[in-house]
C-alpha positions, 0 to 999 in steps of 0.5 A: 465928315463922319465925326461931324455927322455923329455929333450933329445926330447926337445933338439933335437926339438930345434936343429932341429928348429934351423937348419930349419927342421920345421916339424921334430922339431915341432913334437919333440917339441910337443912330448917333451911338451906332456911328460913334461905335463905328468910328471907334472901331475904325480908329482901333483897326487903323492903330492896330494895322499901323503897329502891325500887332493885329489879333482878334481883339482889334475890333469892337465889333468882333463879337458880332462877326464871331456870331456870323462865321462863314462856313464852307458849303461844299 
């Protein structure tokens, strides 16, 4: 389902860029690429968990999570 939505949004973004609707096309392309990054992230995590060799590099978005580390506020 998410794969289908990703391709549809990317196709709409490309068609809007071709019709010179820059703002709408740019927004749709950024949403489409965001979904694509999340899909790739989920595939990498599933493969990592399947093989049981998980480390910190299993995720594409690990650099984002490192920026927002939880700290104990006790």
